[in-house]
NUMIGU-697512 format. One record per residue (C-alpha): residue in one letter; x, y, z. Coordinates in steps of 0.02 Angstrom, whole numbers. Last residue first. Layout:
NUMIGU-697512
<node rest="A" xx="X" yy="Y" zz="Z"/>
...
This chain:
NUMIGU-697512
<node rest="K" xx="-542" yy="-491" zz="534"/>
<node rest="I" xx="-372" yy="-586" zz="472"/>
<node rest="Q" xx="-336" yy="-714" zz="615"/>
<node rest="T" xx="-186" yy="-710" zz="674"/>
<node rest="L" xx="-246" yy="-665" zz="848"/>
<node rest="S" xx="-356" yy="-813" zz="868"/>
<node rest="H" xx="-224" yy="-940" zz="931"/>
<node rest="Y" xx="-69" yy="-845" zz="1027"/>
<node rest="V" xx="49" yy="-950" zz="1153"/>
<node rest="R" xx="164" yy="-816" zz="1240"/>
<node rest="D" xx="353" yy="-846" zz="1294"/>
<node rest="K" xx="408" yy="-743" zz="1182"/>
<node rest="W" xx="335" yy="-826" zz="1026"/>
<node rest="A" xx="247" yy="-984" zz="1063"/>
<node rest="V" xx="82" yy="-1032" zz="895"/>
<node rest="G" xx="-104" yy="-1093" zz="909"/>
<node rest="A" xx="-163" yy="-1275" zz="953"/>
<node rest="G" xx="-317" yy="-1213" zz="853"/>
<node rest="L" xx="-292" yy="-1412" zz="764"/>
<node rest="A" xx="-268" yy="-1332" zz="569"/>
<node rest="R" xx="-167" yy="-1190" zz="626"/>
<node rest="R" xx="-62" yy="-1340" zz="704"/>
<node rest="S" xx="-55" yy="-1436" zz="564"/>
<node rest="S" xx="7" yy="-1274" zz="473"/>
<node rest="S" xx="133" yy="-1213" zz="592"/>
<node rest="Y" xx="208" yy="-1397" zz="551"/>
<node rest="L" xx="188" yy="-1436" zz="369"/>
<node rest="V" xx="275" yy="-1250" zz="329"/>
<node rest="T" xx="404" yy="-1297" zz="455"/>
<node rest="L" xx="455" yy="-1449" zz="343"/>
<node rest="I" xx="457" yy="-1323" zz="214"/>
<node rest="L" xx="587" yy="-1221" zz="291"/>
<node rest="F" xx="697" yy="-1360" zz="335"/>
<node rest="A" xx="689" yy="-1424" zz="156"/>
<node rest="M" xx="742" yy="-1277" zz="95"/>
<node rest="G" xx="911" yy="-1273" zz="200"/>
<node rest="L" xx="935" yy="-1463" zz="167"/>
<node rest="P" xx="921" yy="-1423" zz="-9"/>
<node rest="H" xx="1057" yy="-1286" zz="2"/>
<node rest="F" xx="1177" yy="-1387" zz="109"/>
<node rest="V" xx="1328" yy="-1323" zz="6"/>
<node rest="L" xx="1264" yy="-1149" zz="-30"/>
<node rest="S" xx="1234" yy="-1133" zz="139"/>
<node rest="L" xx="1392" yy="-1183" zz="180"/>
<node rest="H" xx="1424" yy="-1008" zz="81"/>
<node rest="S" xx="1396" yy="-890" zz="260"/>
<node rest="G" xx="1315" yy="-758" zz="214"/>
<node rest="K" xx="1403" yy="-576" zz="158"/>
<node rest="F" xx="1258" yy="-494" zz="102"/>
<node rest="Y" xx="1327" yy="-491" zz="-75"/>
<node rest="T" xx="1425" yy="-651" zz="-61"/>
<node rest="D" xx="1270" yy="-751" zz="-12"/>
<node rest="T" xx="1155" yy="-674" zz="-169"/>
<node rest="I" xx="1278" yy="-701" zz="-312"/>
<node rest="L" xx="1341" yy="-892" zz="-244"/>
<node rest="R" xx="1148" yy="-927" zz="-193"/>
<node rest="M" xx="1106" yy="-860" zz="-378"/>
<node rest="F" xx="1271" yy="-983" zz="-457"/>
<node rest="L" xx="1192" yy="-1130" zz="-353"/>
<node rest="I" xx="1019" yy="-1098" zz="-428"/>
<node rest="F" xx="1113" yy="-1079" zz="-591"/>
<node rest="L" xx="1213" yy="-1239" zz="-579"/>
<node rest="V" xx="1064" yy="-1359" zz="-516"/>
<node rest="Q" xx="982" yy="-1296" zz="-685"/>
<node rest="S" xx="1109" yy="-1322" zz="-792"/>
<node rest="I" xx="1121" yy="-1503" zz="-738"/>
<node rest="I" xx="930" yy="-1516" zz="-759"/>
<node rest="L" xx="947" yy="-1444" zz="-934"/>
<node rest="W" xx="1114" yy="-1591" zz="-993"/>
<node rest="G" xx="985" yy="-1702" zz="-912"/>
<node rest="T" xx="858" yy="-1665" zz="-1045"/>
<node rest="E" xx="985" yy="-1666" zz="-1179"/>
<node rest="T" xx="1029" yy="-1825" zz="-1132"/>
<node rest="L" xx="1190" yy="-1867" zz="-1045"/>
<node rest="S" xx="1281" yy="-2033" zz="-1118"/>
<node rest="A" xx="1270" yy="-2195" zz="-1018"/>
<node rest="D" xx="1419" yy="-2252" zz="-930"/>
<node rest="S" xx="1306" yy="-2307" zz="-775"/>
<node rest="I" xx="1376" yy="-2211" zz="-655"/>
<node rest="L" xx="1346" yy="-2057" zz="-782"/>
<node rest="S" xx="1174" yy="-2098" zz="-782"/>
<node rest="N" xx="1134" yy="-2084" zz="-624"/>
<node rest="L" xx="1228" yy="-1940" zz="-622"/>
<node rest="P" xx="1130" yy="-1870" zz="-773"/>
<node rest="G" xx="953" yy="-1931" zz="-722"/>
<node rest="V" xx="911" yy="-1998" zz="-519"/>
<node rest="I" xx="1032" yy="-1874" zz="-453"/>
<node rest="L" xx="1009" yy="-1730" zz="-567"/>
<node rest="W" xx="804" yy="-1754" zz="-545"/>
<node rest="Y" xx="808" yy="-1735" zz="-353"/>
<node rest="F" xx="935" yy="-1600" zz="-369"/>
<node rest="P" xx="809" yy="-1502" zz="-493"/>
<node rest="A" xx="682" yy="-1547" zz="-360"/>
<node rest="I" xx="735" yy="-1426" zz="-233"/>
<node rest="Y" xx="734" yy="-1253" zz="-277"/>
<node rest="F" xx="624" yy="-1217" zz="-404"/>
<node rest="I" xx="488" yy="-1355" zz="-422"/>
<node rest="Y" xx="491" yy="-1386" zz="-228"/>
<node rest="A" xx="505" yy="-1181" zz="-140"/>
<node rest="A" xx="383" yy="-1148" zz="-281"/>
<node rest="L" xx="249" yy="-1285" zz="-212"/>
<node rest="V" xx="281" yy="-1251" zz="-44"/>
<node rest="F" xx="274" yy="-1074" zz="-57"/>
<node rest="G" xx="110" yy="-1088" zz="-164"/>
<node rest="V" xx="24" yy="-1192" zz="-18"/>
<node rest="L" xx="70" yy="-1068" zz="105"/>
<node rest="A" xx="-1" yy="-923" zz="-27"/>
<node rest="M" xx="-152" yy="-1025" zz="-38"/>
<node rest="P" xx="-164" yy="-1042" zz="166"/>
<node rest="S" xx="-158" yy="-838" zz="167"/>
<node rest="L" xx="-143" yy="-716" zz="305"/>
<node rest="A" xx="-165" yy="-859" zz="447"/>
<node rest="A" xx="-49" yy="-970" zz="350"/>
<node rest="V" xx="77" yy="-832" zz="333"/>
<node rest="S" xx="56" yy="-824" zz="534"/>
<node rest="Y" xx="97" yy="-971" zz="548"/>
<node rest="M" xx="235" yy="-971" zz="424"/>
<node rest="W" xx="333" yy="-835" zz="526"/>
<node rest="K" xx="310" yy="-909" zz="689"/>
<node rest="I" xx="365" yy="-1074" zz="663"/>
<node rest="C" xx="529" yy="-992" zz="588"/>
<node rest="G" xx="537" yy="-907" zz="747"/>
<node rest="E" xx="520" yy="-1061" zz="863"/>
<node rest="T" xx="637" yy="-1156" zz="729"/>
<node rest="M" xx="760" yy="-1037" zz="751"/>
<node rest="A" xx="750" yy="-1022" zz="935"/>
<node rest="G" xx="781" yy="-1203" zz="965"/>
<node rest="L" xx="923" yy="-1210" zz="845"/>
<node rest="N" xx="1010" yy="-1081" zz="928"/>
<node rest="A" xx="1024" yy="-884" zz="989"/>
<node rest="Y" xx="932" yy="-841" zz="849"/>
<node rest="M" xx="902" yy="-639" zz="784"/>
<node rest="R" xx="1087" yy="-592" zz="771"/>
<node rest="T" xx="1048" yy="-451" zz="682"/>
<node rest="T" xx="1168" yy="-301" zz="593"/>
<node rest="V" xx="1102" yy="-134" zz="529"/>
<node rest="T" xx="1206" yy="-45" zz="413"/>
<node rest="N" xx="1283" yy="-110" zz="272"/>
<node rest="S" xx="1162" yy="-244" zz="263"/>
<node rest="L" xx="1009" yy="-103" zz="273"/>
<node rest="D" xx="952" yy="-133" zz="92"/>
<node rest="I" xx="807" yy="-35" zz="91"/>
<node rest="S" xx="602" yy="-73" zz="85"/>
<node rest="L" xx="492" yy="112" zz="48"/>
<node rest="T" xx="331" yy="160" zz="95"/>
<node rest="R" xx="214" yy="278" zz="32"/>
<node rest="G" xx="76" yy="332" zz="125"/>
<node rest="G" xx="-120" yy="329" zz="43"/>
<node rest="R" xx="-210" yy="199" zz="154"/>
<node rest="R" xx="-184" yy="36" zz="63"/>
<node rest="S" xx="2" yy="65" zz="69"/>
<node rest="M" xx="6" yy="110" zz="241"/>
<node rest="E" xx="-85" yy="-48" zz="279"/>
<node rest="I" xx="-13" yy="-162" zz="182"/>
<node rest="G" xx="181" yy="-121" zz="230"/>
<node rest="F" xx="96" yy="-109" zz="414"/>
<node rest="W" xx="15" yy="-295" zz="389"/>
<node rest="V" xx="218" yy="-366" zz="340"/>
<node rest="D" xx="291" yy="-277" zz="493"/>
<node rest="E" xx="109" yy="-307" zz="600"/>
<node rest="M" xx="175" yy="-535" zz="573"/>
<node rest="I" xx="104" yy="-580" zz="743"/>
<node rest="R" xx="-65" yy="-470" zz="695"/>
<node rest="S" xx="-175" yy="-448" zz="811"/>
<node rest="K" xx="-132" yy="-248" zz="859"/>
<node rest="V" xx="-117" yy="-203" zz="674"/>
<node rest="L" xx="-222" yy="-37" zz="687"/>
<node rest="E" xx="-164" yy="-1" zz="859"/>
<node rest="H" xx="-3" yy="-27" zz="813"/>
<node rest="G" xx="-27" yy="186" zz="736"/>
<node rest="G" xx="-179" yy="232" zz="681"/>
<node rest="I" xx="-161" yy="289" zz="526"/>
<node rest="R" xx="-129" yy="439" zz="541"/>
<node rest="W" xx="-26" yy="385" zz="702"/>
<node rest="Y" xx="101" yy="343" zz="606"/>
<node rest="E" xx="101" yy="453" zz="455"/>
<node rest="D" xx="116" yy="622" zz="574"/>
<node rest="A" xx="259" yy="514" zz="667"/>
<node rest="R" xx="364" yy="509" zz="492"/>
<node rest="F" xx="389" yy="307" zz="510"/>
<node rest="L" xx="548" yy="196" zz="514"/>
<node rest="L" xx="523" yy="9" zz="543"/>
<node rest="F" xx="678" yy="-89" zz="562"/>
<node rest="Q" xx="651" yy="-284" zz="631"/>
<node rest="G" xx="506" yy="-279" zz="594"/>
<node rest="I" xx="544" yy="-297" zz="389"/>
<node rest="A" xx="405" yy="-211" zz="289"/>
<node rest="L" xx="407" yy="-288" zz="101"/>
<node rest="T" xx="333" yy="-157" zz="-18"/>
<node rest="P" xx="158" yy="-113" zz="-60"/>
<node rest="G" xx="122" yy="43" zz="-171"/>
<node rest="P" xx="71" yy="215" zz="-127"/>
<node rest="K" xx="112" yy="310" zz="-327"/>
<node rest="K" xx="273" yy="350" zz="-402"/>
<node rest="S" xx="302" yy="181" zz="-437"/>
<node rest="R" xx="485" yy="134" zz="-469"/>
<node rest="H" xx="507" yy="56" zz="-273"/>
<node rest="F" xx="384" yy="-56" zz="-302"/>
<node rest="W" xx="473" yy="-123" zz="-490"/>
<node rest="W" xx="637" yy="-131" zz="-377"/>
<node rest="L" xx="561" yy="-244" zz="-247"/>
<node rest="P" xx="505" yy="-375" zz="-376"/>
<node rest="F" xx="497" yy="-517" zz="-229"/>
<node rest="W" xx="551" yy="-702" zz="-275"/>
<node rest="T" xx="739" yy="-700" zz="-309"/>
<node rest="E" xx="788" yy="-585" zz="-183"/>
<node rest="I" xx="650" yy="-619" zz="-28"/>
<node rest="I" xx="690" yy="-791" zz="-65"/>
<node rest="F" xx="882" yy="-778" zz="-46"/>
<node rest="Y" xx="917" yy="-663" zz="76"/>
<node rest="F" xx="790" yy="-692" zz="231"/>
<node rest="L" xx="765" yy="-868" zz="209"/>
<node rest="I" xx="891" yy="-942" zz="129"/>
<node rest="P" xx="1020" yy="-853" zz="239"/>
<node rest="I" xx="948" yy="-919" zz="390"/>
<node rest="V" xx="936" yy="-1078" zz="365"/>
<node rest="I" xx="1124" yy="-1182" zz="312"/>
<node rest="K" xx="1204" yy="-1036" zz="449"/>
<node rest="Q" xx="1106" yy="-1055" zz="578"/>
<node rest="T" xx="1092" yy="-1242" zz="568"/>
<node rest="L" xx="1282" yy="-1234" zz="580"/>
<node rest="G" xx="1293" yy="-1122" zz="728"/>
<node rest="R" xx="1319" yy="-955" zz="722"/>
<node rest="V" xx="1211" yy="-816" zz="592"/>
<node rest="D" xx="1250" yy="-635" zz="605"/>
<node rest="Q" xx="1106" yy="-573" zz="494"/>
<node rest="R" xx="1125" yy="-429" zz="381"/>
<node rest="P" xx="983" yy="-278" zz="411"/>
<node rest="L" xx="837" yy="-301" zz="270"/>
<node rest="G" xx="751" yy="-148" zz="266"/>
<node rest="S" xx="609" yy="-25" zz="323"/>
<node rest="L" xx="539" yy="143" zz="270"/>
<node rest="M" xx="369" yy="208" zz="314"/>
<node rest="S" xx="279" yy="369" zz="260"/>
<node rest="I" xx="424" yy="408" zz="132"/>
<node rest="K" xx="440" yy="575" zz="37"/>
<node rest="N" xx="585" yy="517" zz="-66"/>
<node rest="D" xx="726" yy="643" zz="21"/>
<node rest="A" xx="659" yy="592" zz="177"/>
<node rest="A" xx="663" yy="428" zz="177"/>
<node rest="I" xx="815" yy="414" zz="117"/>
<node rest="D" xx="890" yy="556" zz="227"/>
<node rest="L" xx="835" yy="474" zz="378"/>
<node rest="T" xx="915" yy="320" zz="326"/>
<node rest="A" xx="1071" yy="391" zz="319"/>
<node rest="R" xx="1078" yy="520" zz="483"/>
<node rest="I" xx="1003" yy="372" zz="611"/>
<node rest="M" xx="1111" yy="231" zz="540"/>
<node rest="H" xx="1292" yy="338" zz="515"/>
<node rest="P" xx="1354" yy="269" zz="678"/>
<node rest="E" xx="1338" yy="107" zz="639"/>
<node rest="H" xx="1188" yy="-2" zz="724"/>
<node rest="T" xx="1150" yy="-169" zz="804"/>
<node rest="T" xx="1002" yy="-280" zz="823"/>
<node rest="D" xx="944" yy="-386" zz="957"/>
<node rest="A" xx="844" yy="-288" zz="1045"/>
<node rest="D" xx="715" yy="-239" zz="891"/>
<node rest="V" xx="698" yy="-65" zz="801"/>
<node rest="F" xx="567" yy="64" zz="809"/>
<node rest="L" xx="626" yy="216" zz="708"/>
<node rest="L" xx="476" yy="371" zz="749"/>
<node rest="W" xx="503" yy="508" zz="657"/>
<node rest="S" xx="442" yy="699" zz="727"/>
<node rest="G" xx="493" yy="618" zz="893"/>
<node rest="H" xx="423" yy="638" zz="1051"/>
<node rest="A" xx="385" yy="483" zz="1109"/>
<node rest="Q" xx="280" yy="418" zz="1242"/>
<node rest="Q" xx="149" yy="341" zz="1147"/>
<node rest="A" xx="284" yy="275" zz="1045"/>
<node rest="L" xx="330" yy="154" zz="1180"/>
<node rest="Q" xx="156" yy="103" zz="1221"/>
<node rest="Y" xx="118" yy="69" zz="1040"/>
<node rest="C" xx="278" yy="-18" zz="1029"/>
<node rest="A" xx="246" yy="-147" zz="1191"/>
<node rest="F" xx="68" yy="-173" zz="1129"/>
<node rest="C" xx="147" yy="-239" zz="939"/>
<node rest="K" xx="260" yy="-328" zz="1023"/>
<node rest="G" xx="130" yy="-440" zz="1132"/>
<node rest="A" xx="-1" yy="-466" zz="1024"/>
<node rest="W" xx="-166" yy="-394" zz="1068"/>
<node rest="N" xx="-315" yy="-455" zz="1050"/>
<node rest="D" xx="-340" yy="-461" zz="1270"/>
<node rest="P" xx="-256" yy="-331" zz="1369"/>
<node rest="L" xx="-46" yy="-375" zz="1391"/>
<node rest="P" xx="-4" yy="-306" zz="1579"/>
<node rest="K" xx="53" yy="-146" zz="1555"/>
<node rest="G" xx="260" yy="-120" zz="1519"/>
<node rest="K" xx="403" yy="-28" zz="1622"/>
<node rest="F" xx="459" yy="117" zz="1537"/>
<node rest="L" xx="644" yy="161" zz="1512"/>
<node rest="R" xx="725" yy="316" zz="1441"/>
<node rest="I" xx="864" yy="335" zz="1371"/>
<node rest="R" xx="941" yy="522" zz="1292"/>
<node rest="H" xx="1021" yy="550" zz="1469"/>
<node rest="D" xx="1150" yy="426" zz="1472"/>
<node rest="R" xx="1264" yy="383" zz="1610"/>
<node rest="S" xx="1122" yy="302" zz="1740"/>
<node rest="Q" xx="1033" yy="242" zz="1584"/>
<node rest="I" xx="1154" yy="105" zz="1556"/>
<node rest="E" xx="1128" yy="58" zz="1707"/>
<node rest="S" xx="918" yy="57" zz="1714"/>
<node rest="V" xx="948" yy="-42" zz="1562"/>
<node rest="I" xx="1040" yy="-198" zz="1619"/>
<node rest="E" xx="918" yy="-195" zz="1769"/>
<node rest="S" xx="756" yy="-193" zz="1651"/>
<node rest="T" xx="832" yy="-350" zz="1549"/>
<node rest="R" xx="905" yy="-450" zz="1680"/>
<node rest="D" xx="787" yy="-586" zz="1649"/>
<node rest="T" xx="602" yy="-625" zz="1693"/>
<node rest="S" xx="547" yy="-462" zz="1575"/>
<node rest="N" xx="388" yy="-393" zz="1584"/>
<node rest="D" xx="394" yy="-298" zz="1428"/>
<node rest="D" xx="547" yy="-175" zz="1476"/>
<node rest="L" xx="500" yy="-33" zz="1349"/>
<node rest="V" xx="665" yy="70" zz="1280"/>
<node rest="L" xx="654" yy="249" zz="1227"/>
<node rest="V" xx="784" yy="348" zz="1151"/>
<node rest="E" xx="809" yy="505" zz="1078"/>
<node rest="Y" xx="876" yy="605" zz="956"/>
<node rest="N" xx="955" yy="749" zz="877"/>
<node rest="P" xx="1157" yy="763" zz="836"/>
<node rest="Y" xx="1152" yy="604" zz="721"/>
<node rest="D" xx="1333" yy="534" zz="719"/>
<node rest="Q" xx="1269" yy="362" zz="831"/>
<node rest="R" xx="1348" yy="289" zz="954"/>
<node rest="L" xx="1221" yy="300" zz="1101"/>
<node rest="I" xx="1123" yy="163" zz="954"/>
<node rest="S" xx="1273" yy="50" zz="961"/>
<node rest="N" xx="1277" yy="46" zz="1153"/>
<node rest="L" xx="1095" yy="22" zz="1175"/>
<node rest="C" xx="1106" yy="-131" zz="1038"/>
<node rest="N" xx="1237" yy="-207" zz="1117"/>
<node rest="E" xx="1178" yy="-184" zz="1275"/>
<node rest="I" xx="1009" yy="-254" zz="1245"/>
<node rest="N" xx="1064" yy="-409" zz="1172"/>
<node rest="D" xx="1092" yy="-545" zz="1310"/>
<node rest="E" xx="984" yy="-476" zz="1410"/>
<node rest="E" xx="828" yy="-483" zz="1296"/>
<node rest="N" xx="682" yy="-559" zz="1392"/>
<node rest="R" xx="572" yy="-448" zz="1330"/>
<node rest="A" xx="626" yy="-283" zz="1241"/>
<node rest="P" xx="532" yy="-163" zz="1149"/>
<node rest="I" xx="674" yy="-36" zz="1078"/>
<node rest="L" xx="578" yy="157" zz="1013"/>
<node rest="V" xx="705" yy="242" zz="918"/>
<node rest="S" xx="639" yy="446" zz="938"/>
<node rest="V" xx="697" yy="533" zz="823"/>
<node rest="L" xx="711" yy="741" zz="832"/>
<node rest="P" xx="730" yy="836" zz="648"/>
<node rest="A" xx="880" yy="873" zz="601"/>
<node rest="D" xx="839" yy="1089" zz="544"/>
<node rest="D" xx="976" yy="1070" zz="423"/>
<node rest="P" xx="963" yy="892" zz="371"/>
<node rest="V" xx="1127" yy="787" zz="423"/>
<node rest="P" xx="1201" yy="759" zz="246"/>
<node rest="A" xx="1234" yy="562" zz="199"/>
<node rest="N" xx="1411" yy="517" zz="180"/>
<node rest="K" xx="1405" yy="356" zz="269"/>
<node rest="S" xx="1268" yy="324" zz="131"/>
<node rest="P" xx="1100" yy="224" zz="177"/>
<node rest="R" xx="1072" yy="91" zz="27"/>
<node rest="K" xx="916" yy="99" zz="-122"/>
<node rest="L" xx="868" yy="-50" zz="-224"/>
<node rest="F" xx="905" yy="-33" zz="-400"/>
<node rest="L" xx="1058" yy="-153" zz="-419"/>
<node rest="L" xx="1012" yy="-293" zz="-297"/>
<node rest="N" xx="827" yy="-301" zz="-345"/>
<node rest="L" xx="867" yy="-295" zz="-539"/>
<node rest="C" xx="991" yy="-445" zz="-538"/>
<node rest="L" xx="883" yy="-525" zz="-416"/>
<node rest="N" xx="719" yy="-522" zz="-539"/>
<node rest="V" xx="827" yy="-564" zz="-664"/>
<node rest="F" xx="887" yy="-729" zz="-570"/>
<node rest="F" xx="699" yy="-766" zz="-524"/>
<node rest="I" xx="655" yy="-739" zz="-713"/>
<node rest="V" xx="791" yy="-866" zz="-776"/>
<node rest="L" xx="759" yy="-978" zz="-641"/>
<node rest="G" xx="571" yy="-999" zz="-705"/>
<node rest="A" xx="623" yy="-1047" zz="-879"/>
<node rest="S" xx="712" yy="-1185" zz="-824"/>
<node rest="V" xx="579" yy="-1232" zz="-731"/>
<node rest="L" xx="481" yy="-1206" zz="-901"/>
<node rest="W" xx="604" yy="-1290" zz="-989"/>
<node rest="Q" xx="616" yy="-1436" zz="-872"/>
<node rest="Y" xx="435" yy="-1484" zz="-886"/>
<node rest="V" xx="412" yy="-1467" zz="-1068"/>
<node rest="M" xx="567" yy="-1618" zz="-1066"/>
């Protein structure tokens, strides 16, 4: 009984955190003004084998209503038509510059090196790194720059809307990128502080003041990190820079994975990197995910539902378990509705959580065996080690 009350108390805390995040996270406004001086913004896009995404991404960037920006794309040794597609669009718009990536040096993660090369070629006083699988509303640059400048931000990131397709993606992605983040991370608390502090950085969208980016060393500072976005958030706050994570769901959309295999590979990369960051954090994730987000459904089946089938009356514990399950589903409904996610994820919630736990176990075994992790046709081993 005490255990069930503790689980219920934890769910209430998560619910309060969810509400505070949704209430207080800043969102880009379509009515944001253009600053008087309109500083040059460099939009930097690393692209490796992105022939299915790069055209949509560039077209959305070129539709921006901000008056002063450049677009730099680095073809990171792609083996598909990425470079050809960018070249064709470049011939029609002088704002695009295309670069060929250099061979990957030792001790560098591929994306970090691609971004570092782009930053070296950029002229803007603001550097905006976006992934090639993102698309952007026309007010994106104007509105996010307004938030960054108004809050004196060194680095701004945020949560895009996830464009998910296929049953498995609709089940898993909303849990990983909306539900867990919004219920477990007190982003609202980080934002209340006037002093530099940590936040959650998402690599699909990273906006830096150029002088702050170079002050801390740019991507060279995090060159050996697969989860360079998380480390940027940590290192920027360590070095006195103010960071902020905002709600980008009305401004930026991303389609991260084309199929189940790509999604599984991506989740394994995430969990493998968390294992390198802190094995104890990964253990805590598994325990918390099971205790709070899976176990109540198990107890519902063996407890209240079993009692109803056998014509027995419900005990106080049974009613408590039912309330836990309903509370989880209610939080899922709020989150999925807010971020326009698929309600299939709510229906199959235990399966989605179980999938994430299985990726944790698999990635942990690979790390323990020194097998490394594959991403974008590259295999990383020691690059995920903490130095």
